[in-house]
N, C-alpha and C positions, 0 to 999 in steps of 0.2 A: 591813533588804537579805540580813543573814548568814543568817537565820532563812528567809527567802522561796529561795534561791540552795539549802542547805539539803533545803531541800523538795522540791527538783525532782530532784535526786540519788536512786535510787530505792537505798532499803536495803539492794538485795544490792551495789551497787556499791559504799557505802560501809565490807561486810563486808569486802566484796576488799582495799580498800585498807588497812585495819586489820593484815589476812593477808600482805601485805609489804611494812608497814614497821612491824615492831614495836618498842614506845618502848623505849628504851635503846639498838638494834642499831645500833656502827659500822663501814661497812665501818675493813676492816685488812688489811695485806701481811705478808704469811708466806713470808721465804725461803728454800730447804730449796736444801746443795749436794747434788747427785747422783752414786750411784757404782755399786760392784756390775761386775757382767759381760757387756758388752753393754749397758746399760742405753740408752745412749748412740742402739741402734735401733729401741726401740719409741715413741716419742715416741707416738703413737695411743692404746700401751695401760696407757701411762702420764696420758698426757689424761684419761684416762677413768675411770680411777681413779679421780685426782684432785674429778673433776667428779663424780663420783656417794656422795662427803662433803653432808652435807647442810650448807650452809650456803657453800655453793667456791659463788663466785657465778664465776669465771674462774681460769686458766692459762696463764700466759709458760712458753712455755720458748726465746724467743728472745731478750730481752735480753739475761742474763747466760750464757755457756759453762758447761755443769756447769752448771745451778740453777736453779730453777725459782721460782716467784715468783706467788703464789697469793694471791686475792684473797676476801675471804672476811667473812663482815656479824658478825666478830665471837665469835660463838659456840662458834668450830672452837677445840680445843685444839690442837696442837702434832702432841703425841706420833697423835692421831688421822689430819692428815697424812700423817705421820710409817710410818703403818700402814695407810695404803692405797697411798703409793710400794713396801713393803718386797712388796706384797700383789701388785707385777704381777713373775712368774715364769714361765717355760718352757720347755723342747729345744724347739730346733731346727737340723733336721737332726742331730739326737743329741746335740746341744754345751750345754746349759745355761747358760737368764742370769739374770738377777734386778734387783733393781733396791734399791739403798738411799736412805738420803735423816743429814741433819742437817740442825738448825735450823741457822742465820745470824746469828748478834745484830746 
């Protein structure tokens, strides 16, 4: 029966299943404490920067004030997340703003 089911699933679908669930990858959460100058006013930019990191599956800025909970596939290093946060910066109405972060244990 199992061989019959496997033969009914097209090879293309099997390839997609293998790519979306790599062997040994386990979902993990990393909590970062946020800092910086006016960072709290730029949640969309912060979320976009973290979601752009390969392996990040979700970004939660709501559960813990002043923190972000990043869910990822387990292959993401904390330094990569910190660098993504630090990339969020700019100038608005003549005032420089930036974000910073550190990993919470």
